[in-house]
Each structure stands twice: as C-alpha cells, then as structure tokens.
N, C-alpha and C positions, 0 to 999 in steps of 0.2 A: 774633411776631405783627406784622402791619403796623401802623405807627403812624398814627393818624388825627388828629394834633394840628391838621391843617389843615382838618378837616371843618367844614362850615358851622355857624355859631353862630346864636343865636336873636334876632338883631336884628329879624327878621320872625317873626310867629306860626307855629308848627309846624302843618303840615297833618295830621301823624300823630304821636302820642305814646303811650308806654307808661305806664300809670297808676302813681302811687306806691302801693306795697302793702307793708304792714307785714310784716316777717319774710321778705319775698321779694325786693324790689328793692334788695338790698344791692350793694356795689361789685363783687362777683364776678358777680352776675346781670347787672349793667349792662355789664361787659366782654364777657360772652357775647352779650348782645343787640347790642352794637355790632359784634361780628364778623358778625352777620347783616344789619345795616342801618346804612348810613353816615349817613342823613339823619334817621331817626326821633328825636324828642326823648325822652330818658330822664329819669326822675325818681328822686331818692333816696326811701327810706322817709321817713315823716314824722319830723323831728327837732324835739324841743321846744326852744323858745327858752330855757327855764329850764335845761335840761341844758347848753347851751352857755355861757350867761351866768353862771348861779349855780353850776352843777356843774363847769364847766371841762372838759366832755367834748368838746373840740375835735377829738378823733380821729374823732368821728362825721362830720366834714366831709371826711375823707380820700377822695380819688378819684384815679383814674389819668387823665392827660391824654387817653388813648385814648377816654375816654367822651364827649368833647364831640360834639354839644351835650348838656349835662346841666343839669338844674334841681334846685335845693334846695327841698324842701318843709318849711316851718316850721309848728309848732303852737304856739299861745299866744294870750293875750288881753291882755297888758300891752304897751302901745305902746312903752315905753322898752326893755323886754327884746327885743321883736321888732326894734326898730331896731338894737340892738347885735348881735343874731344875724344880721340882714341884712347889716350891715357886715362881719361875720366871713365870711359866705358870699361876698360880693362880692370881698373881699380874697383868698379862696382861688381865685377864678377861675370860679365858677359862672356859667352863661350866663343864668340866670333865678332869681329867688327867689319862691316861691309860698306864699301863706297858705292853710292848710287851714281851710275853713269848711264841711266836709262829713262828716267822720268821725263815725260815730254810736256809737263804743264807750263802754263805761262809764267807762274811764279818762279819756277826753278830756272827758266830761261832768263828772266830778268836778273836773277841772282848769279848767273853764269855757273850753274851746276846742273846735274841731271844729264839728260840726253845731249844737251848742247856741248858737253865735254867730249862727245865723240869727235868733234871737230878740232879738239886740242889734245891729241894723244901724248905729246911730250909733257903737258901739264898734268895729265892723269898719272903718268908714270912718276912724276915728281911728288904728287900727293900720296900715292901709294907707298913710295919709298919712305916718306916721312911718317906715315902711319905705321909701317912695319917697325921702324926704329922706336916708336913710342909705345908699341903694343905689349912689350914685355913678354913676348912669346905667345900671346893670344893670336890665333889665326886672323889674318887680314885677307879679305876677299873682295871681289868686284862683281857688280851686276850691270850689264850693259845691253844695248840693242845691237842689231846687225850693222847699223849705220843710221845716218839721218839725211833727209831730203835727197839731193841728187848724188850723194856719195856712191861710189862703187863698193858695195859691201864686201865683195870678194877680195878687194884690195885693202880697205880700211880696217876690216875686222882682224885679219891675221897680223897686220901691223900693230894694232892696239894690243893684241894678246902677246905678241913678242915683247913689246915694251913693258907690259904688265909682268911678264916672267922675269925680265931683267931687273925689275924693281924689288923682286923678292916675294911677290905674290904668286901663289900656285893654284888658287881656286877661283873659278869664275862661273857665274850663272848668266846665260845668254838668253834674252827674250828674242825668240826667233822671228822677229819682225823689224823692219825699219821703223823709225819714228819720223813723222813729217812735222817739223816745227812750224811750218807755214801751211795753213789751209785745213788742218784737222784739229779737232778738239782732243783733250786727253782721253775722253771716252772713245772717240773714233780711232784714236791711235792704238787702242787695245783691240780693235776689231777689224778695221778697214785694211791696213797694210797686209799683204798676203804673208802667210807663214812660210818659212823656208827651213824646214827641219834638216834637209840634206846638207845645207851649208854648215849648220852647227855640228852635225855628225862629222863633216869633213874637217872641222877645226879640231875635234877630238883626235881624229886620225893623224892630223898634221902635228899637233902638239901633244903627243902621247904622254909626256911627263906632267901635264897639267890635269887637274881635276875640273871637268867640264860638266855643268848641269844645264838643263834646258828648261825654258819657261815659255808659255804662250799656247793657248788652245788645249791645254791638258785638263781634261774635265773629269777623269775617273782614275781609279787605281789601275784598271786595264790599260788606259792610255799611258800611265806612268811606267808600267812594266814594259810596254812596247818601246818606249824611249830608252829604258835602261839596258836594252840590248845594244845600244849604240854609244851611250854616254854614261857618266858616273852618277848623275843625280837628276831628279825631276822635281820641278817646282810647280805647285798647283796654286792658283790664285782664287778667283771669285767662286769657282765651283766648290772649293773647300769652305768658303764662307756661307754660301747659299744652301749647300747640302752637306753640312759637316758630318752628319751621321752616315750618309752614304759614302763619303770620301774618306773620312778619318777613323771611323770606328773599328775598321778591320785593317788599318794600315800596318800595324805592327806585325801581324801574322802574314799578310799578303806580301809586303815589301821586305820586311826584315826577318821573317821566319821565326818569330818568337810569339809567345802567348799574348793575346790582346788583354789589356788591363781593365777594360770595361765591358761587361757582357751585353748591354743593350742601351738603347736611347733613354728609356725611363730612368735607369740607374744613373746614367750620365747627368740627367737633369737634377736628380736628388743629390748627387755628389757636389753640385754647385751651391747647395743651401748654406754650408758653413762660410763659403766665400761671400755669398750675398749678405749673410748676417753680419759678418765683420765689416763689410763695406757700409752697410746701413748704420752700424754703431759708430763708424768714423764720420758720419754726416753725409754719406753719399745717397744716391737715389736708385731705386730698384731698376728702373729702365736703363741706367748706365751699364748694367750687367746683362739684363735679359734681352736687350736689343740684339745681342750677338747670338742669342739662342733661338731666334724665331724660325730658322730653317731646320731645326733639329729633326723634325718629323716630315720633312719635305717628301711629297709623293706618297705618303702613307695615309690610311684612314684616320680622321681626326686632326689632320694637319691644320686645316682652316680654323677649327675651334681653338686649337693650341695657339696659333698666331693671334687670333682676335682676342682671346682671353688674356694672353700675356701682354699684348700691346695696350689694350684698354685698361686693364687692371694696373699696369705699372705706371700709368699716367695719373692715377688717383693719389691724393696726398696721403702720406703715411703707409703707402703700399709696402708689403713685405713678402716673405716666402709663401704666405697663404695663396698669393696670386699664382705662383708656380704650381702649387698643389691643385688648385682649381683648374688650371690649364691641362694638367696631366689627366684629370678626370675625363676631359673630352676625348683624349686619345684612348683611354681605357674603355670608355663606353663605345667608341667607334669600332674597337677591335673585338668587343664581346660578341 
C-alpha cells in the first residue's frame, strides 16, 4: 500500500470528515477509507478517557501512520482524566483530539458523558480547557448536538459555543439534530429528531471566528458542497460507510480540488491486500478488515456477488486475500 505519512494534517479545519462511529470506524476501516481519499479527516471510534487512564487500555490508541490526518475522539466528563487522555493521544501523534458532547446512547448517559453534557455547559468548558492545556498544541475540538430533550436549542447552543470559545477551543462539529435522552434509542436519535440546518448556519454567522462543521443527514458529496456554502466543514457518517466508493473515491477532487489518489474501486480493493496480509500475519482474521469493505461496489453490477463472496469467504478458517480476489471476479464478470 502507498504510504501517506506526508498527507496533510489538520492544522486547518477539515472541509470534509468521516464521522466517528462506534463499532465501525476502527483502524481497519480508517486504513480502507484512507485508500479512497487522501485529504478527508478520519476519526476513531469514541474512546473513553477512563479506559485509557484508569483501565490502561492504551492499545485503543493504536493507528497506522497511513491514516493521517486522523483525529482521536474522547468520551468523558472528568477534566483531569480527559487531560491525561488528551496528552496520551497527542503523544501518539493524533492530529486532533475531539470531545464527544453528542452521543445519546444509554452507556454514555450512565457515565455522564456524550449528549448528557449538553445539560452541563460549565463542565464542558472546564473539560475543554483542561484538554487544551494538555494537548501540547494539537488542536482540541468538540462535537455536539443542538440540545437535548426539552432544551431550547436556540438558547443552549450559542451558550455552549460561547463557553467553548472561552475555553480556547475554536473548532466544533454540530450534529444538526436534538438528542432525546428519554424515549428514543440511539438509532432513532440518528433519524427521528428533525434536522435544523439553518440553526447551525446561524451559529457560524454569529460566531464567525469559530470553525463550524455540520453533521447529520449528509449523504453525498453534493450534499457536502451545499453545506460548505454556509459552514467551514461537512461531516458524513453512515453514507460514507455503506457507500464508501460513492462518497469518498472522488472526495479529494470534488471537495479539495486536488487529484484523487485512487482511480477506481477495484484498485482500492487491491491496495488493501498488503494491510490484510500484515493483519493476518499478526494473528488477525480476514473478516475484521473486509467487513468494512462490503459496501465498496454499492449500487453497481456485481455488488451482491462481491458482498456474498466476501462475507462467506471471510468466515472460513484460514481465509486470506484469495477471498478478496474471488469477490472481485464477480464484479468484473458483471461489468463485462
């Protein structure tokens, strides 16, 4: 695989990013996405500060230099722990450390972090300030919702952004929906609360000195470009995962105006072979990598055969790159 250690880092805000997604954006997913796009900012899954500081689970910080630019997302509400976790992430070489103030799952509510922190803006500011002090110059950012439950988002969101700015943080990604901590599941919270793009646009106009990115309901590069008329960055979540070829393969040229680094989907698949071989040699399993590649040919002839061959083949003991080559044959045959 081509090494991308010299890829641009995030001294400047990212115009396009792939959202942090639990159980999805692990290191194998990020390596695959980096094959498709050189410039798009990638995020880890949310890592809890407690797991790093109290649990000693520093293996959760592992990443391949090929992933740059890559951001570490932290979850937590203890300023001391978040500062320590930030220092660990900065020392590992992450280009950004992000505080999660938006995840609505039951687990983060019980741990008093994620979206529930929207109800504690003073604590958020304290956490961010501690992270900035510990980051050693690495950018600290925040990801949040519009508000939670019965909050008036037109009041709580600007208050949170003002406190964030006072803490020394200048970059925020806003998921343009409320989170309902009571009554909706995490999945429903991604889909049911209505999107309010105009409110996010208004926050950029009001806080012109901040970098504001928008998340939620953005399903294509065209959607991202539409949002970039109003804000500094666009974050794409599940669409980038389920249709990575359609969303990310042309991101560098469409969003950044530079040459795309990968010519087509088949080449992208083949460029994953060295990573797969290294993972297998280290004792890993094929499916841990290829599960993130199932959507590569979404909507194209041969996509079903690609998914089936990759899924079934990766489950067999001793499966290796030959499964990927066999899956590619389905695509080639369908396109012939």
